[in-house]
N, C-alpha and C positions, 0 to 999 in steps of 0.2 A: 481417270486421273493417273497420271504418271507417276513413278516411284519418287522422282525428284520433288515434284510438287507436294506429295504427301509429306516427305521428310520436312520440307520447308514449313508446312502448315503446323506439324508436330513440334518443330523447334520454336516456331512462334508462340504456340499456346504454352510450351514449357517455360518460355522466358516470362509470359505473363502470370503463370503459377508461381514462379519464384518471387514475384513481387506482391502476390495477394496475401490476404489475411485469412480469407474464407473461400470455400468453393461449395456451390450448392447445385444440385442436379434435378432438373425439373423435366417433365413431360408435358409439351405443349400441343399435342394432338387435338385437333378440333379448334384450336384458338386462331381467330382471324388475323390476317395481315396486319390491319390497322390497330388491332390490340397488341400484337407483338411489338410494333413500332412504339406504341405508347409506353409498354413495359420497358423497353430498352431506354427511352428518354428518362423514365423516372429512375431507373438503375443508375445511369450516367449521373443524374443529379446527386445521388447519394455515394458516388465514388466506386461504382461498379460497372461490370461489363457482362453483357449476355451474348453467348456464341453458341451457335447450332453447329454440332460436330458429329460426324459418323462415329459408331461405336467401335469400329476397327481402328480409328485414330486414337480415341479416347482411351483404348487399352494401352496404347503405345505412350501416351501421356502419363497414365497412372501406374506405369510399370515399375518394378523395383522398389526404391525408397521415396518415390514421389509423394508430396503431401496429399496428392489426390488419390492415392492408392486405396484408402477405405471406401471409394466410390466404386471400386471394380466390380463387385457384385450386382450393381444396379445398371449396368450398361446393356440394357435391352430395350427395345422399342425406340422411338424418337427421343431424342435427348437434347436439352439446352444446358450448357454449363455456364453458371453465373460465377464470375470471379469478383470478390470484393476487395478493393485496395485500401480502404479506410476502416471505418467502424463497422465490425460484423454485425452488431446490433442493427444499424440503420438499414443494411442491406437486407437482412432477414425481415425486418419490419415491411419493407416494400414488396417483397415476394409473398408474404403471408397475406398481407392486406389486398394485394392483387388477386391472389387465389380465392380469397373469400368472395370478391366480385366476380371473378370469372373462374368458376369450378373446373373448367376444362384444363386449366394449368394446375398440374399435380405436382407437388413438391415430394421428391422421392427420398433424398438424403442430402447429407452435407459432410464436409470435412473441415475440421478446424484445429490447427496445430498438428496434423498427422492423426487425429482422432476422429473417429466416425460419428455422425450426429444422425439420429432418426428424425423423421418428420415432426414427431413430438418434441424431440430436443430443440428443434428449430423453432417451434411454436413457442416453446418456453423462453428461448432466447430473445425471440421478438418482443416479448413482454417486459424484458429489462429496460431500465432507464437508459437514454442514449449517453454516449460518452460525455457530452459537454454537461448534462445533468450530474453524471457521477463525479465529474471533476470539480463541479461546483459545490457538491455535497462534501467532497473531501476537503476542499479549500475551507469550508465552513468549520469542519472538524479541527482543521490545523490552526485556524484563527483562534478557536476556543481553548486550544491547548496552553499557549502562553499565558493566557489570563488565569487560568486555573493553577498554573505552575508558580505565577507570581503570588497569588493568594496564599498557596502552601508555604513558599519561601517567607513570606512576610509573617506568617503565623509562628515559623520556626525561629525567626529572628526576634520576633517580640518575645517569645518564650525565654530565649538566651538572654536577652537584656534583664528581663524580670529576675532570672537567676543571679545575674551579676550584681544587679543592685541589691538584691537581698544578701549577698555573700558581703558586698561592701558594708551595709549597715551593721551586720553581725561583726564585722571586723572592727568597726568604729566603736562598737559598745564594749569589746573587750580590751581595747587599748587602755583606758584610764586604770583599770584594776590591774593590768600588767605593769604600768608605770608606778603605782602605789606600792607593790610588792617589794621591789629592790630598795626603796627609801626606809620601809619598816624593817627590813633585814640589816641595813646598815647602821641604824641608831644604836643598838645594844653594844655593838664593837666599839664605838666611840665612848661610851659611858663606862666600860669596863676597863679600858686602858689606864686611867689614873689609879684605880683600885689595884691594879696588879703592880703598879709601882709601889704604892704604899705597902703592900703585903710583904714586899721584899726589900726592906732598908738596908743600906750598906752597914756592915758591922763596924762598931767603934774600936778605936786603936787601944790596946791595953797600955796601962801607965805602969 
């Protein structure tokens, strides 16, 4: 293969890597052609793509700060790189299930968000709910939050109303006593005024 052709292949894979969510490296030695064709079809249905690439080219793809860099130590023997463009869980489920049916397919490692995933990590990832299930669960939680919030706010409002009603009743009870007190205080002053006038009669003129 000429240098220009290799460069074009590497560039093409790099463009695909930049669009992918997850990369999974597998050893397909011993797998029949019809099995590989069936696996490719299943991966395409889950939004992924499997490509058989030489290790020399894979090293160039995974060089420097490439998201596939964590796969670098596993570039030995025949390798197929699966790139998932959608839900990483769905892609991993397909590969894990296929490997259980066809043990010749060996899952070596994966890279997700620039982090390395072992075969056990990928198996654990495949057991997670699909994105659609997680979204529906999240939607259910979000729908429950307003109901709970309304209940809490209603309880707070009811408590505030009870306090206001109690204050109003207490104020109403105290108002008659407050009105009677000034009337009682004004009565003595009205009675004492004539007495004060009588106690100080004007002196009679001397004859």
